[in-house]
C-alpha positions in Angstrom: -47.2 39.8 -40.2 -44.9 38.4 -37.6 -47.0 39.5 -34.7 -50.5 39.1 -36.2 -50.2 36.0 -38.3 -47.1 34.2 -37.2 -47.8 35.0 -33.5 -51.3 33.6 -33.6 -50.2 30.6 -35.6 -47.3 29.7 -33.3 -49.3 30.3 -30.1 -52.0 28.0 -31.4 -49.5 25.4 -32.5 -48.0 25.4 -29.0 -51.2 24.7 -27.2 -53.0 22.4 -29.7 -51.3 19.2 -28.6 -52.5 19.6 -25.0 -56.0 20.4 -26.2 -56.0 17.4 -28.5 -54.9 15.2 -25.5 -57.8 16.6 -23.4 -60.2 16.5 -26.4 -61.3 20.0 -25.6 -60.0 23.5 -26.3 -60.9 27.0 -27.4 -58.8 29.2 -29.8 -59.8 32.8 -30.1 -57.9 34.9 -32.6 -58.2 38.6 -32.5 -58.6 40.8 -35.5 -60.2 44.2 -35.8 -63.3 46.0 -37.1 -60.9 47.7 -39.5 -60.9 44.5 -41.6 -64.4 44.9 -43.0 -64.5 48.7 -42.8 -61.1 49.5 -44.1 -58.9 52.4 -43.1 -56.4 54.6 -44.9 -52.8 54.1 -44.0 -53.4 50.8 -42.3 -52.8 48.5 -45.3 -50.2 46.4 -43.5 -52.3 46.0 -40.4 -55.6 45.2 -42.2 -53.9 42.8 -44.5 -52.4 40.8 -41.6 -55.7 40.8 -39.7 -57.7 39.8 -42.8 -55.5 36.7 -43.2 -56.7 35.6 -39.7 -60.1 34.9 -41.1 -59.0 32.1 -43.3 -56.5 30.8 -40.7 -59.3 30.6 -38.1 -61.7 28.9 -40.4 -59.1 26.3 -41.3 -58.2 25.8 -37.7 -61.9 25.1 -36.9 -62.0 22.5 -39.7 -58.7 20.8 -38.7 -59.4 20.7 -35.0 -63.1 20.0 -34.7 -62.7 16.3 -34.3 -61.0 16.9 -30.9 -63.8 19.2 -29.7 -61.5 22.3 -30.2 -63.2 25.4 -31.4 -61.6 28.3 -33.2 -63.2 31.8 -33.6 -62.1 35.2 -34.8 -63.1 38.2 -32.6 -63.2 41.6 -34.2 -63.5 44.3 -31.6 -64.2 47.9 -32.4 -62.1 50.8 -31.2 -61.5 50.9 -27.5 -59.4 53.3 -25.6 -56.8 51.6 -23.3 -53.8 52.8 -21.3 -51.5 52.1 -24.2 -50.9 55.3 -26.1 -51.6 55.2 -29.8 -50.4 58.3 -31.6 -52.2 57.3 -34.8 -55.6 57.4 -33.0 -56.6 60.6 -31.3 -59.4 61.2 -28.8 -61.3 63.0 -31.6 -61.0 59.9 -33.8 -62.6 57.7 -31.0 -65.4 60.3 -30.7 -65.9 60.2 -34.5 -66.0 56.4 -34.5 -68.6 56.3 -31.7 -70.9 58.6 -33.8 -70.8 56.0 -36.6 -72.0 53.2 -34.3 -75.6 52.3 -33.6 -74.8 52.4 -29.9 -73.1 55.8 -29.8 -70.7 55.4 -26.9 -67.2 54.0 -26.4 -66.8 50.4 -25.7 -65.3 49.1 -22.5 -62.7 46.4 -22.0 -65.1 44.7 -19.7 -67.7 44.4 -22.5 -65.1 42.7 -24.7 -63.9 40.5 -21.9 -67.4 39.2 -21.3 -67.8 38.3 -24.9 -64.5 36.5 -24.9 -65.5 34.5 -21.8 -68.7 33.4 -23.7 -66.7 32.2 -26.7 -64.5 30.2 -24.3 -67.4 28.7 -22.4 -69.3 25.5 -22.8 -72.3 27.6 -23.9 -70.5 28.1 -27.2 -69.4 24.5 -27.6 -71.3 23.9 -30.9 -70.1 27.1 -32.6 -66.7 27.1 -34.4 -65.0 28.9 -37.3 -67.1 32.0 -36.9 -66.1 35.7 -37.0 -67.7 37.8 -34.2 -67.8 41.6 -34.3 -68.4 43.6 -31.2 -68.3 47.1 -32.3 -71.5 49.0 -31.3 -73.1 48.3 -34.6 -70.7 50.2 -36.8 -71.7 49.7 -40.5 -69.5 47.6 -42.7 -68.9 48.7 -46.2 
């Protein structure tokens, strides 16, 4: 909760005054595809990431008058250089098989989507949840 909710809240609170002064800004909160799909033994993580949906939508409502947008990005599984003992290589392979696009995601693909959400091309979109996950089915 401290990292996922408090961290996102306090980071946003720190930058919002400068955004309000400029009458422009982009807030992108990051959740996970595990929010709509669920996952055993991740209750604490999924609960904290789920709370970000409401927080992001409220931010969009509260900050829109300053042309500040807020979105929630829910990436699917992606292998990084950070070791995660709770997620094996076999689990990544299994997740990829559940996707419509049956291959692993790359960090570059996620970065491109994040750049779009921060761009002027997305200036009339706010309060939305975007999932980039290869088309994995939500329950």
